[in-house]
C-alpha positions, 0 to 999 in steps of 0.5 A, spaced: 156 096 627 156 090 622 164 086 621 166 082 616 172 077 617 176 074 611 182 069 611 182 069 618 178 069 624 181 073 629 174 077 632 177 078 639 183 083 636 178 086 631 173 087 636 177 090 641 180 095 637 174 097 634 171 098 642 177 103 642 174 108 636 166 107 637 165 104 644 158 101 647 155 099 640 153 093 639 157 089 633 154 084 628 158 079 624 156 078 617 159 074 612 160 078 606 159 086 605 152 084 601 149 082 608 151 088 612 144 093 613 148 097 618 150 104 617 157 103 618 162 097 617 168 094 619 172 089 613 178 086 616 182 081 610 188 077 611 192 076 606 199 072 604 203 078 605 199 082 609 192 085 612 187 090 610 182 093 613 176 097 611 171 103 613 164 103 610 159 108 612 152 108 608 155 103 604 160 107 601 168 106 602 170 112 606 177 109 609 183 104 607 189 101 611 194 095 609 200 092 613 205 088 610 206 082 614 214 080 614 213 074 619 208 069 620 208 068 628 201 068 630 202 074 635 206 078 629 199 077 625 195 079 630 199 085 631 198 087 623 191 086 623 190 091 629 195 096 626 191 096 619 184 097 623 187 102 628 190 107 621 185 105 617 180 108 623 185 114 625 183 117 617 177 118 619 177 119 627 183 123 628 182 121 636 188 121 641 190 114 642 196 113 647 195 106 648 195 105 641 193 098 639 195 095 646 188 093 649 190 089 654 187 090 661 194 089 664 199 094 660 204 092 665 204 084 665 207 086 657 213 088 661 213 083 665 213 078 659 218 082 655 222 082 661 222 074 662 223 074 655 230 077 656 228 084 653 232 090 655 228 096 658 230 100 651 228 094 647 221 093 650 220 101 650 222 102 642 217 095 641 211 099 645 213 105 641 214 102 635 209 095 635 204 097 639 204 105 637 204 107 644 206 113 647 212 115 651 207 118 657 204 111 657 210 107 656 213 111 662 207 110 666 207 103 665 214 102 667 213 106 673 207 101 675 211 095 673 217 096 677 213 098 683 209 092 682 216 088 681 219 090 688 212 087 691 212 081 686 220 079 687 218 077 695 212 073 692 211 067 696 208 060 693 204 058 700 201 065 701 194 066 698 189 072 699 182 072 701 177 076 698 169 077 702 163 079 698 158 083 701 153 085 695 149 090 698 148 097 697 143 103 700 142 106 693 145 103 686 150 108 683 148 111 675 155 107 673 155 101 677 155 094 673 157 091 679 153 085 683 150 089 688 143 089 691 138 094 694 139 094 702 132 096 702 129 091 698 134 085 701 135 087 709 131 081 710 135 077 707 141 079 710 141 074 716 141 068 711 146 071 708 151 072 713 149 065 715 150 062 708 158 066 708 159 063 714 157 055 712 162 057 706 167 061 711 167 053 715 169 049 709 174 055 706 178 055 713 181 047 711 184 049 705 186 056 708 189 053 713 194 050 709 197 056 706 199 063 710 194 068 709 197 075 706 191 079 704 183 079 706 179 084 702 171 085 703 169 088 697 162 089 694 157 092 694 158 096 700 161 092 706 159 097 711 151 097 709 151 091 714 149 095 721 154 095 727 151 088 729 152 085 722 159 087 722 161 085 728 158 078 726 161 078 719 167 080 722 168 075 729 167 070 724 173 072 719 178 072 726 175 066 728 176 062 721 182 065 718 188 067 721 191 074 721 193 076 715 199 081 713 193 086 710 186 086 712 182 092 707 175 092 708 172 098 702 168 102 708 166 105 701 160 111 701 160 116 707 153 115 708 154 108 711 159 109 715 158 111 723 163 112 728 161 105 732 162 101 725 169 105 724 171 102 732 169 095 731 173 095 724 179 097 729 177 092 733 178 087 729 184 089 726 182 091 719 188 097 718 186 099 711 180 101 709 177 105 703 172 111 703 170 113 696 166 120 694 168 118 687 167 127 686 167 132 691 162 136 687 155 136 690 151 136 683 154 131 680 153 126 686 146 127 685 147 126 678 150 119 681 145 117 686 149 118 691 145 119 697 151 123 702 154 130 700 161 133 700 160 135 707 158 128 709 165 125 706 169 130 710 166 129 716 167 120 716 174 121 714 176 126 719 172 121 724 176 115 721 182 119 723 179 120 730 178 112 730 186 111 729 185 109 721 191 111 718 191 107 712 185 111 708 184 109 700 180 114 696 176 112 690 176 118 685 172 117 678 174 121 672 169 122 666 162 122 670 157 126 667 157 134 666 164 134 670 168 140 667 176 142 668 174 146 674 170 140 678 176 135 677 180 140 680 176 142 686 175 134 688 183 133 688 183 140 692 179 137 697 182 131 697 189 134 697 187 137 704 185 130 707 191 127 706 189 120 705 194 114 704 192 112 697 188 115 691 185 110 686 183 114 680 178 111 675 176 112 668 169 113 667 166 105 663 160 106 660 158 099 663 152 095 658 149 093 665 149 100 668 143 106 669 148 111 665 148 106 659 140 107 659 141 114 661 146 115 655 141 113 650 134 116 653 137 123 655 143 123 652 148 126 657 153 129 656 159 126 657 167 129 657 171 128 650 178 124 650 181 131 649 178 133 656 179 126 659 187 127 657 187 134 661 183 130 667 188 125 668 193 130 668 191 134 674 191 127 677 198 126 676 200 132 677 196 132 685 198 126 686 206 128 686 204 134 691 201 129 695 208 124 695 204 119 691 207 114 685 203 110 681 203 103 684 198 098 680 194 099 674 188 096 669 184 097 663 177 096 662 172 096 655 168 102 654 172 107 657 171 114 656 178 116 651 180 109 652 184 111 658 187 107 664 185 106 672 191 108 676 192 107 683 197 112 687 199 111 694 205 113 698 211 109 699 210 103 703 203 104 703 201 100 697 195 094 697 198 087 696 191 085 695 190 090 689 197 087 685 196 080 687 190 079 683 191 084 677 197 081 676 194 074 677 200 071 681 196 069 686 191 065 688 185 068 691 179 064 695 173 068 693 167 067 698 160 071 697 155 071 692 158 073 685 165 071 687 171 068 683 176 063 686 182 064 682 187 058 682 195 060 680 198 055 680 205 058 682 211 054 677 207 055 670 202 061 672 196 057 669 190 060 673 183 055 674 177 059 676 171 057 681 165 061 681 160 062 685 152 064 683 151 072 683 144 073 685 143 073 693 137 069 693 141 063 689 147 063 694 143 063 700 139 056 697 145 054 693 150 054 698 152 047 699 153 046 692 158 052 692 161 048 697 162 043 693 165 047 687 170 049 691 171 042 694 172 040 687 175 046 684 181 046 690 183 039 689 
């Protein structure tokens, strides 16, 4: 898809809005409509008194919309550009867009910002509804999450940090996955080298972490439980050795086919008090399509095994919008999860990422994906079951290329909120990230300014360049 900007250079605003209506497209900027070769072209024009958006298909104008600008404030100008595009596209593609022109990944952050500027709840509701075209249902969800996070963030301690530890190995790569993860089969001979490099980073990180209270430790991936029992014990024993005991210790146990009773015992031995066991779907056919090597029965067995070994805070991740799933499939998934009664459920809306096998498969095999209208129904099912399980929404985020432009929501029972999830999502706490692909966020508690220090993504590069990663942290954390 081609696009032309005239009178402004607000490229991000134009592309973020366009991706809501035309996800998974490749966008190419042109100087003029005469230069456009694609069958669809967007033209965004900013004038003294307003913003105009035009949509061309096969060089023929099929839609246009004009929005007046009464305030020269830069935020107002950007909003008007997005509004004109929104209504221009809606004339041709009458899709439900419950988040309106709100394109940021953290809707609740908008509420926090307005609270900080003295807006009342009624004023915020009116702004979201009238200026950002957000539906009443999503406004309520955003407020529910914002108040849940506010209760946690009001207790924020400027002297506290979180720690993320990445284990980037998986038994297989799922169809939808775009994370930094590496085949366990291919890298099994390098796991020992990876853990030794990670241990070296631990040794440096201890010097920094000892100056703070460690609120949370989160071991993610990949799939951390793809490590064998000996490797898992080595990892956790060194976490215990180098870092003070946190308030909250989470390990993404992840895929049921990587979990054994002994690994669950090791997790308990090292005071891991929150684990995530993630089926994504409770439908056999779906698990086969997405490349999972476990069955529904395997997940249920592992979940019950975790209970037997004393795990009392279990999260389950689910994905709505997986290929070929229908209403009855979503209902069946939640019925099975309801029976197991986890402490929290994270409901993801499928995002078709450019780096995933799903993106390639969509283009090659034309796999059937749910429509936005179906996704809205799926989300309603998830909300209803959350209520039945005595859960409430406590954190939320959005991604590009999500089916239907919806959201990911974490639901939990009272008192089972994941501190790490809230703090990293709202960027209110320094997160020290260790391991391949780790992105350390350094948050200034006074100004909210954020600096980042990145580790390389490649396992081989991380192993070979670990001294460089440590030097990066020494410079960045100074």
